[in-house]
N, CA, C and O of each residue as an XYZ file, in Angstrom:
404
protein
N      70.942    -57.777    -25.753
C      71.121    -58.442    -26.414
C      70.152    -59.623    -27.065
O      68.983    -59.858    -26.761
N      70.935    -60.261    -27.997
C      70.002    -61.001    -28.603
C      70.420    -62.543    -28.814
O      71.459    -63.028    -29.263
N      69.055    -63.234    -28.256
C      69.404    -64.409    -27.798
C      69.914    -65.441    -29.001
O      70.376    -65.032    -30.067
N      69.743    -66.951    -28.630
C      70.129    -67.431    -29.446
C      69.053    -67.932    -30.840
O      69.315    -68.005    -32.041
N      67.812    -68.213    -30.103
C      67.290    -68.521    -30.999
C      66.817    -67.241    -31.650
O      66.356    -67.576    -32.741
N      66.711    -65.903    -31.492
C      66.724    -64.838    -32.513
C      67.617    -64.602    -33.064
O      67.518    -63.661    -33.852
N      68.775    -65.216    -32.970
C      69.678    -64.903    -33.812
C      69.634    -65.948    -34.979
O      70.122    -65.691    -36.080
N      68.941    -67.304    -34.644
C      68.934    -68.249    -35.791
C      67.863    -67.400    -36.591
O      68.034    -66.849    -37.679
N      66.718    -67.418    -35.808
C      65.702    -67.101    -36.948
C      65.803    -65.488    -37.580
O      65.030    -65.242    -38.506
N      66.512    -64.637    -37.222
C      66.149    -63.307    -37.666
C      67.601    -62.676    -38.431
O      67.702    -61.835    -39.324
N      68.587    -63.397    -37.736
C      70.080    -62.865    -38.056
C      70.837    -63.647    -38.858
O      71.579    -63.064    -39.649
N      70.822    -65.317    -38.835
C      71.340    -66.312    -39.465
C      71.247    -66.254    -40.786
O      72.216    -66.551    -41.485
N      70.069    -65.864    -41.313
C      69.965    -65.816    -42.804
C      70.750    -65.269    -43.450
O      71.419    -65.776    -44.350
N      70.780    -63.939    -43.003
C      71.330    -62.665    -43.653
C      73.057    -62.791    -43.658
O      73.808    -62.324    -44.514
N      73.386    -63.462    -42.599
C      74.892    -63.589    -41.978
C      75.257    -64.862    -42.872
O      76.355    -64.918    -43.427
N      74.314    -65.884    -42.999
C      74.542    -66.672    -44.101
C      74.893    -66.377    -45.569
O      75.591    -67.220    -46.132
N      74.523    -65.346    -46.230
C      74.519    -64.734    -47.616
C      75.661    -64.064    -47.255
O      76.559    -64.124    -48.096
N      75.883    -63.475    -46.306
C      77.494    -62.748    -46.364
C      78.678    -63.934    -46.368
O      79.576    -64.159    -47.179
N      78.289    -64.608    -45.097
C      79.480    -65.498    -45.413
C      79.617    -66.100    -47.079
O      80.692    -65.981    -47.667
N      78.620    -66.637    -47.636
C      78.815    -67.081    -48.974
C      79.340    -66.190    -49.734
O      79.721    -66.616    -50.824
N      79.559    -64.579    -49.432
C      79.853    -63.869    -50.627
C      81.635    -63.577    -50.070
O      82.482    -63.258    -50.904
N      82.002    -63.751    -48.522
C      83.127    -62.939    -47.985
C      83.206    -64.463    -46.816
O      83.015    -64.266    -45.616
N      83.473    -65.789    -47.291
C      84.162    -66.559    -46.392
C      84.873    -66.224    -45.112
O      85.683    -65.303    -45.220
N      84.707    -66.944    -43.544
C      85.227    -66.494    -42.805
C      86.525    -66.728    -42.827
O      86.975    -67.712    -43.414
N      87.259    -65.894    -42.218
C      89.143    -65.920    -42.300
C      89.415    -67.012    -41.002
O      90.380    -67.774    -41.068
N      88.730    -67.026    -40.121
C      88.799    -67.735    -38.854
C      88.208    -69.090    -38.756
O      87.161    -69.182    -39.397
N      88.608    -70.264    -38.086
C      87.700    -71.363    -37.931
C      87.143    -70.935    -36.536
O      87.645    -70.148    -35.734
N      85.848    -71.729    -36.435
C      85.143    -71.650    -35.051
C      85.150    -72.998    -34.580
O      85.035    -74.095    -35.126
N      85.369    -72.485    -33.065
C      85.368    -73.512    -31.805
C      84.515    -74.291    -31.901
O      83.543    -73.675    -31.464
N      83.967    -75.910    -32.370
C      82.966    -76.660    -31.973
C      81.853    -76.212    -30.643
O      82.381    -75.887    -29.580
N      80.832    -76.209    -30.710
C      80.130    -75.856    -29.668
C      79.893    -76.903    -28.919
O      79.483    -77.891    -29.527
N      80.065    -77.019    -27.443
C      80.517    -78.100    -26.856
C      79.403    -77.807    -25.564
O      79.659    -78.562    -24.626
N      78.489    -77.097    -25.350
C      77.485    -77.042    -24.397
C      76.669    -78.495    -24.722
O      76.647    -78.906    -25.882
N      76.173    -79.052    -23.918
C      74.966    -80.040    -24.143
C      73.641    -79.159    -23.694
O      73.685    -77.981    -23.338
N      72.591    -79.882    -23.775
C      71.112    -79.153    -23.364
C      70.809    -79.068    -22.124
O      71.116    -80.035    -21.426
N      70.306    -78.211    -21.650
C      69.878    -78.112    -20.175
C      68.709    -78.621    -19.804
O      67.763    -78.148    -20.434
N      68.397    -79.538    -18.884
C      66.881    -80.072    -18.775
C      66.304    -78.958    -18.184
O      65.195    -79.295    -17.768
N      66.512    -77.879    -17.967
C      65.617    -76.742    -17.318
C      64.885    -76.059    -17.859
O      63.790    -75.761    -17.380
N      65.509    -75.459    -19.499
C      64.538    -74.928    -20.414
C      63.410    -75.237    -20.803
O      62.852    -76.302    -21.067
N      63.002    -73.715    -20.817
C      61.259    -74.185    -21.113
C      60.884    -72.544    -21.995
O      61.363    -71.494    -21.567
N      60.305    -72.572    -22.788
C      59.608    -71.690    -23.745
C      60.684    -70.835    -24.637
O      61.843    -71.118    -24.331
N      60.547    -69.729    -25.804
C      61.251    -69.613    -26.957
C      61.695    -68.432    -26.544
O      61.058    -67.504    -26.047
N      62.683    -68.512    -26.752
C      63.880    -66.832    -26.242
C      63.399    -65.775    -27.240
O      63.342    -64.559    -27.054
N      63.024    -66.547    -28.458
C      62.760    -65.645    -29.686
C      61.472    -64.678    -29.874
O      61.228    -63.779    -30.679
N      60.636    -65.332    -28.622
C      59.251    -64.821    -28.633
C      58.926    -63.973    -27.385
O      59.591    -64.137    -26.363
N      58.214    -63.333    -27.421
C      57.795    -62.385    -26.254
C      57.065    -63.382    -25.431
O      56.267    -64.238    -25.813
N      57.514    -63.098    -24.144
C      56.851    -63.942    -22.858
C      58.026    -64.602    -21.804
O      59.197    -64.225    -21.746
N      57.635    -65.282    -21.293
C      58.344    -65.722    -20.116
C      58.765    -67.213    -20.835
O      58.031    -67.821    -21.614
N      60.357    -67.736    -20.315
C      61.095    -68.802    -20.305
C      61.847    -68.982    -19.242
O      62.168    -68.181    -18.364
N      62.137    -70.230    -19.404
C      63.477    -70.269    -18.367
C      64.694    -70.633    -18.992
O      64.716    -71.310    -20.020
N      65.805    -70.175    -18.364
C      67.248    -70.377    -19.043
C      67.866    -71.578    -18.035
O      67.473    -71.920    -16.920
N      68.831    -72.017    -18.740
C      69.713    -72.954    -18.556
C      69.690    -73.090    -16.902
O      69.059    -74.089    -16.557
N      70.187    -72.381    -15.888
C      70.425    -72.115    -14.654
C      69.063    -72.309    -13.922
O      69.087    -72.797    -12.792
N      67.597    -71.875    -14.626
C      66.436    -72.073    -13.775
C      66.084    -70.784    -13.563
O      65.363    -70.679    -12.571
N      66.305    -69.802    -14.093
C      66.090    -68.228    -14.168
C      64.680    -67.968    -15.254
O      64.632    -68.408    -16.402
N      63.516    -67.106    -14.544
C      62.636    -67.162    -15.677
C      62.713    -65.928    -16.051
O      62.611    -65.068    -15.176
N      62.901    -65.552    -17.366
C      63.345    -64.433    -17.785
C      61.961    -63.838    -18.534
O      61.258    -64.840    -18.666
N      61.366    -62.894    -18.988
C      59.666    -62.273    -19.888
C      60.373    -61.088    -20.662
O      60.664    -60.010    -20.145
N      60.565    -61.382    -21.741
C      60.479    -60.222    -22.708
C      59.329    -59.949    -23.062
O      58.589    -60.931    -23.015
N      58.712    -58.749    -23.503
C      58.174    -57.898    -23.867
C      57.832    -57.768    -25.326
O      56.747    -57.423    -25.793
N      58.997    -58.118    -26.010
C      58.682    -57.972    -27.431
C      60.199    -58.719    -28.266
O      61.215    -59.099    -27.684
N      59.984    -58.749    -29.450
C      61.019    -59.539    -30.378
C      62.221    -58.840    -30.305
O      62.241    -57.609    -30.293
N      63.436    -59.672    -30.245
C      64.920    -59.273    -30.229
C      65.086    -58.497    -28.812
O      66.059    -57.745    -28.756
N      64.523    -58.555    -28.026
C      65.050    -58.387    -26.442
C      65.172    -59.426    -25.515
O      64.131    -59.990    -25.175
N      66.560    -59.905    -24.893
C      66.457    -60.873    -23.818
C      65.555    -60.644    -22.451
O      65.590    -61.398    -21.479
N      64.611    -59.268    -22.585
C      63.953    -59.344    -21.016
C      64.747    -59.342    -20.215
O      65.944    -59.239    -20.484
N      64.295    -59.452    -19.056
C      64.519    -59.525    -17.592
C      64.313    -60.430    -16.936
O      63.365    -61.160    -17.227
N      65.152    -60.716    -15.781
C      65.170    -61.959    -14.878
C      64.047    -61.422    -13.940
O      64.193    -60.420    -13.240
N      62.265    -62.604    -14.015
C      61.813    -62.187    -13.242
C      61.438    -63.090    -11.842
O      60.724    -62.684    -10.925
N      62.038    -64.283    -11.912
C      62.124    -65.157    -10.649
C      63.475    -65.783    -11.160
O      63.556    -66.441    -12.197
N      64.658    -65.470    -10.213
C      66.224    -65.956    -10.333
C      65.965    -67.391     -9.700
O      65.023    -67.671     -8.959
N      66.824    -68.126    -10.062
C      67.266    -69.719     -9.729
C      67.224    -69.721     -8.357
O      66.649    -70.628     -7.754
N      67.928    -68.539     -7.627
C      68.353    -68.525     -6.494
C      67.887    -67.509     -5.866
O      68.798    -66.885     -5.322
N      66.577    -66.943     -5.652
C      65.724    -65.687     -4.855
C      66.317    -65.450     -3.619
O      66.259    -64.252     -3.340
N      66.886    -66.153     -2.738
C      67.262    -66.081     -1.172
C      68.662    -66.479     -0.913
O      69.069    -67.335     -1.698
N      69.322    -66.168     -0.212
C      70.881    -66.620      0.349
C      70.505    -68.295      0.699
O      71.078    -69.177      0.059
N      69.827    -68.523      1.417
C      69.499    -69.191      1.954
C      69.068    -70.897      1.029
O      68.932    -72.046      1.448
N      68.988    -70.374     -0.128
C      68.500    -71.313     -1.193
C      69.795    -72.180     -1.901
O      69.755    -73.256     -2.496
N      71.027    -71.239     -1.588
C      71.871    -71.319     -2.469
C      72.574    -72.935     -2.010
O      72.913    -73.619     -2.976
N      72.755    -73.431     -0.877
C      72.999    -74.665     -0.597
C      72.551    -75.497     -1.224
O      73.236    -76.485     -1.486
N      70.913    -75.347     -1.790
C      70.451    -76.421     -1.927
C      70.602    -76.192     -3.495
O      70.075    -77.064     -4.185
N      71.019    -75.514     -3.931
C      70.687    -75.226     -5.788
C      72.444    -75.869     -6.182
O      73.569    -75.880     -5.681
N      71.549    -76.452     -7.690
C      73.015    -77.033     -8.199
C      72.832    -76.780     -9.890
O      71.923    -77.033    -10.680
N      74.347    -76.069    -10.033
C      74.565    -75.757    -11.471
C      74.086    -76.803    -12.569
O      74.024    -78.021    -12.407
N      73.744    -76.065    -13.761
C      73.214    -77.311    -15.102
C      74.365    -78.030    -15.488
O      74.774    -77.958    -16.647
N      74.966    -78.763    -14.571
C      76.161    -80.118    -14.629
C      76.152    -80.549    -15.840
O      77.172    -80.783    -16.488
N      74.695    -80.725    -16.347
C      74.557    -81.698    -17.643
C      75.165    -81.156    -18.804
O      75.723    -81.811    -19.685
N      74.960    -79.298    -18.737
C      75.800    -79.375    -20.204
C      77.092    -79.411    -20.618
O      77.542    -79.330    -21.761
N      77.862    -79.593    -19.159
C      79.194    -79.487    -19.796
C      79.884    -81.281    -19.465
O      81.062    -81.640    -19.474
N      78.472    -82.210    -19.165
C      79.071    -83.763    -19.291
C      79.457    -84.635    -19.990
O      79.136    -84.299    -21.130
N      79.744    -85.172    -20.007
C      80.090    -85.879    -21.366
C      81.368    -85.897    -22.337
O      82.282    -85.198    -21.899
N      81.599    -86.437    -23.366
C      82.403    -86.309    -24.233
C      82.572    -84.814    -25.325
O      83.277    -84.846    -26.334
N      81.808    -83.601    -24.900
C      81.618    -82.484    -25.269
C      83.309    -81.427    -25.459
O      83.945    -80.819    -26.320
N      83.357    -81.738    -24.180
C      84.772    -81.392    -23.828
C      86.128    -81.924    -24.904
O      86.947    -81.128    -25.364
N      86.145    -83.313    -25.152
C      87.102    -83.908    -25.907
C      86.764    -83.049    -27.543
O      87.802    -82.719    -28.118
N      85.970    -82.831    -27.988
C      85.642    -82.191    -29.182
C      86.790    -80.585    -29.324
O      87.594    -80.316    -30.217
N      86.442    -79.809    -28.109
C      87.569    -78.932    -27.813
C      88.874    -78.945    -27.820
O      89.612    -78.005    -28.114
N      89.206    -80.149    -27.454
C      90.770    -80.355    -27.302
C      91.285    -80.903    -28.638
O      92.401    -80.741    -29.130
N      90.243    -81.581    -29.118
C      90.666    -82.149    -30.273
C      90.756    -81.023    -31.420
O      91.648    -81.187    -32.253
N      89.821    -79.755    -31.565
C      89.867    -79.079    -31.780
C      91.198    -78.083    -31.931
O      91.531    -77.525    -32.977
N      91.873    -77.992    -30.665
C      93.218    -77.312    -30.500
C      94.565    -78.124    -30.802
O      95.659    -77.575    -30.670
């Protein structure tokens, strides 16, 4: 699976060239997710990174999502204290989707 950063760095320039030649037939829904306060690292580079949920991923090469090496919840006893990344869906982003529809 290719991550968002990999996509922007390696695929997007080629996609834009194709879209310039062959415009999209369908409208795209606006992105509504906000930024997570938990993320760290670069998903487009080998090494460790932290995802939006707080899980640590390790990738050994470019273009590979890698594997979870430390989950956000590593034991069922931690689940009660875990909080999802609510900051990603708070605010007025949902209004943008409703306006699009």
